[in-house]
C-alpha positions, 0 to 999 in steps of 0.5 A: 393885780389888786383883786376884789376891791373895785367898789372900795376904790370907786368910792374913794375916787369919788371922795378925791373928786370932791377934794374934801372929806373923811374916810374911815377904813375898817378891816381885819388883819390881812384884808388889804387895808395897807394895800388899799391905802397905798393904791389911793395915795398913788392915785392922789399923787397922780392927780395932783394931791399933796400926800401926807402920811406917817411912817408908823404910829410913832410918826403920827403925832409929828405929822399931825403937829406939821399939819396944825402949823400950816394951811395946805396950799394945794389939795392934800391927802392925809393917810393914817394907817394902824390907828388902833395902835395910836397913843390916846394923845395922838387920837385926841389931837386927831379929833381936834383937827378933823373939824377945823379942816372941813373947809379946806381941800383935805381928804383924811384917809383913816384906817384901823384894824376893826374892833381893836381901838380908836373907837371914840375917834371913828364914832365921832367922825361918823357922826360928822358924816365921814364915809365908812369903808369896811374891808370884808373877805374877798368874794368868791370870784375875786378869790379865784382870780387872786388864786389864779395869780398866785398859783400861775394857772386856773385852780382846780377844785382841790386847790380852790378848796385849800385856798378857802381855808384863808377865808377870803383874806388876801394876806392869808392866801399870800402866805398859803401860796408862799408855803405851797411854792416853798413845798413845790406843791403847785403843778401847772399843766397848760393853763391849769393849776393843781396840787401835787400829791407826791411831795411832803407839804411841810411849810404848808402844814406848818402854816395850817398847824399854826392856824389850828394852834391859835384856836382856844383849847375847847375849839381844838378839842372839839376839832380833834373829836370831829377829826375821828368822825371823818372829813365830814361830821354831824355836830350832834355826834361831836356833842354826844362823844363830848358828853355835851350838847350842841347848844353848849358847843355853839361858841367853839363851833363858831370859832372853828368856822370863823377860823376857816378850819371848818365849813358848813355844808347843807346837811353837816359840817366838814373840814375845809381841806383834807390837809386840815383834817389830817393834821388835826387827826394826826394831833391825836395820840394813837391810843387816844385816837383808837379809843375815840374810834371805838366810842364812835362805833359803839355810839353809832351801834347803840342808836341803830345807825348803819352797821357799815358806818360803825364798822369803819370806826370799830375797825380802828378801835376795836380791841381783843375781847371787846364783844360788842365792838367785834359783833359790830365788825361782823354785822358790817361784814355781812351787810357789805358782803355782796356790794363791797366784798373787799371791805367785808373781808377786811372787816370779818378777818379783823373780827376774827383776829380780835376774837379769843380762841376760846370764844363760842363765837370763833367758829361762826365768825370764821364762817363769815370771814371765809365767805367774805374772802371768797366773795373778795376773790381771795380763794387761797386764803379762804381755803386755808382758813376753812381747812385750818378751822376744820382741823380742830374740833368743830360742831356739825353745823359750822363744819358743813358750812366751811366744807361747802366753802371749800367745795366752792373754792375748789370749783372755782380753782377748776378742781371739779372732781374734788368739789363733787366729792365734797358736795356729795358727802355733804348731801348724804348727811341727814342733818344738813342745814335746810338753808345750806342744801340748795347751795350744796346742790348748786355747787355740785351741779356746776362741778359735774358740768366740768367733771362728768357731763352725763351725771350733770345732765341726769341730775339737772333733769331730775331737778327740773322734773321736781322743782315746780312752781315759783323760780328758784336758784337750784332750778336756775342752775339745772336749766343753765347746766342743760343749756350748756350741754345743749350748746355743746351738742349742737342744739342751739334752739334748745340751748337758747330757750333753756338759757332764757328760762334759766336767766329768768329763774334766778332769785339771788345774786349769789349765783354770780350771774352764771345763767345770765352770762351763759345766755349772753355767750349763746346769743353772741355765738348766734351773732345776736350781739345787741341782745348779748350786750344787753344781758352782759350790761344787766349782769354787770350792773347787778347788786353783786360785786364779788370777784368771781362775777366780775371775772366772769363778766369780763371773760364773756365780754371779751369774747363778745367783743372778739366776735363782734370784731373789736379786737383791741377791746377784746384783748384788754378785757381778756388780759385784765381777766387773766391777770386777776384770775391768776392772782386770785386763784380762779383757775376755772376762769384762766382757760376762757381768757387765754382762748380769747387771747389766742384768737386775738393773736391769730387775728393780729399775726402774733404766732408765738403768743397764740401758740403760748396761749393754746399750750397753757390752756391745753394743760388744764384738764378738763378745759372749762366746758362751763363758760365756753364749750370745749369745742371752742378751745379745740377749734382755737387749738386746730387754728393755731396749729394750722397757722404755726405748723401747717395743714397736716398738723391741724388735720392731724389734731382733728383726727387724733385728738378732736374726732368729734369736733365737726359733729359738735355744736361748734358751728352754732357757737362759732358760725365762721368756723364752718367756712374755715374747715371747708377751706382746709378740707379742700386744700387738703383734697379731703372731700369727705371732711368738706362734705361732713362740715357742710352736712353738719352746718346745713342740718343745724341751719335747717333745724334752727331756721331763725338763726341768721348766723348759722344760715349765713354759715351754711351758705358759706360752707356750701358755696365753698364746696360747690365753688358757687360764687352767688352763694359766697356773695350772699354769705358775704352779705348775710354773715353777722360778724365782720371777720366771717363776712371778710372770710366770705368776700375773700373766698369769693375773690379767690374763686373769681380769679379763675374768670376772664374778667378779674375785676369782680375778683378784685372788687371782692378782695378789696371788700375783704381787705377793708373789713379786715382792716376795720377789725384790725386783723393784720395777718388777714390783711397782709394775705389779701394784699398778696392776693391783690398783687398777684392780680396786678393791683398794688394797694397801699398799706392801710391809710395811716391816721395822723399820729396826734391831734383830733383826727388821730382818734378813731370812732370809739376814741371820739365817742369816749372823748365826747362823753368825757366832755359832757362830764360822764364818769368811766362807769357811766361811759361803760354802760353807754358804750357796752364796755367795761370801765377799765376798757374805757380807761385804756382808750382814755390813755390812748386819747391823752397820748394822741392829744398830748394831755394828761387829765380829763380836765384838759380833755374837756378844754381841748374838746370845747376848743375843737367844737 
């Protein structure tokens, strides 16, 4: 296809219609002059014209001689290309021939490379009315069409950006795509073309390198300095680094823009493609590049620009003992400590590596590096660095900061006793920095919560009594500690009130959102899922991105998803949290993730996994008690023991190891546990245990009348104990989570099997089966199917969705697909659907597999087709 010259061809067609005239074609090299002349010659021949053309510039004089000797007998098209190469005599003869032929049926089609010769001929012809055709760079739409022709598919944005380096020149585009083809760089998926990133583009790089090499020396030097500043750069920054001015650099800037190497954006200039930027950057020798980075960083620091931007250069260019550059790295690390902890850790550690061991700033920079490593979740490295520094002579103030850092890492590593010991010794020091005191107190309270509940409660109550006035973080922590203790001792009303107050008292993001996340766990336990999701969403979107907070959010979100019946998503969140917690040394967050996975495994019938998860967290003494209550872990242990080893083993645990479980706060944190315990007690004919459970959950319901989840649990437990079908039916309607509702429906169905009319029993069991299937509780579904078979009702296995296509997507997958089709990112989707970005990514992978696609672009196209 001959793309983008429709206007020129229409004009030339008009000249052929007239049968006489002179057309002057101007164009830069590669703009398609020869192709246009060939197209017009073919068209003229088809229309009956005699076409006379010279083979090259040497043949031009002979052609003119032949034309001068004879009078054309039919309409004739004379085509002369590359007249910028013609000899002066040829041009003179042509100037003489043109006026003499105006009365004949002759169309002259004359072409040259613009600005390179034949100026007098073209000027004279223009004066006599010749038609001018200037071949400009192809328009954007024509470029897209031509790129699609060359690539074999609709180009994506990255491929179009690379094509833009050709500046709309068809020949340059052809050369580029020939090189890409030789490199095997173009990948076709369906109707779409994109660049591959897994192969070395040697031919393409060679072509682009030639383009850069053809520039003047000043232009190349400008590009090399600009490449150090990044893919996008301010021309003023380049001028400053070259000790020049933008005005002086203007010719070189024009040259690199005209060559298609650089383009102009609204606020700055940019390399047209990353390949070009990388090629230019790689052309700068490493020692020179480091020096340029250092100069760029110091330039930015010197005029007060962002320390973070400056640090990006100093990270590459700073040298040992370079105080100004190292201070820039430290300033940048502090600036991004909370919202980009990984970057902060890299900057701070690099600054420390460049610091002389004799420097007075060594200890201060060590403190910053340790704090940044903790924020980035690199607890082992942080602790080792702090203890190494403390093994040397360190003044009291930085020593206290480093010891507090060690207390923090031991707390997060579930070494609660060690953390308590370090913080209490620190608080006894008379000269402890005033700004450090609150954080040491906070760490001590949190460590005591995992180590000594009585002392934690006493200390928290003392803080609440003495901290009056405006909210502060010590008060928020104390309130959260009291809320956790109230939750665990069966005071859900007090726990919820304290947790709300704690969440409102937080003033700093340094607390890693613990008070907010504790509030979310209490709300979710009470089955107030909407409120819990809102709290988690606020915590997730807060200003802090430290790894500890991200892990805590993931763990809490996993249990909320599990309690809400979204088992598969809960497993994804919990596995992700467990992997990161183990990798980073966050031992305090391993047990919560394992507990969620144990519950998931029970629901899905994976008994070996459930047993493994429980055995792993049982070995962690004491088990959590900070994120989830210890009762939650104990119940999971009893539940797994029952499924794996039978009733005697489960009740033995209840008697020997967890005698206080029934009287704890479990039934407010997990209302569905009440029915489970009554069911097991009746199975064992242990009426005392059954009555104890019913008494406990009914008392919780009476003392907390506003909690509907606990009220439903009380109805469920009493209905089981009294064999009251009406109470069980009411519980199946009022339970706030699907699993508990299904349990109540199943219990109702089992109770009604003794009646003469078994249809009501079947109905209740089928209701339970539908609920179990909805949440993916395959083990429970299998049990109910067995009950239905005994009643003579054969139910097929769960309706199987198609393996592929849109109909194979479930509701969550369809919702995500629709939001992707609207252009939303994973993070935006996660906010709307109350799930983490990696949960969204998990669903996207399933969607891609079911639809047989591999990219978001294909999903958008398939979605539009479906609509």
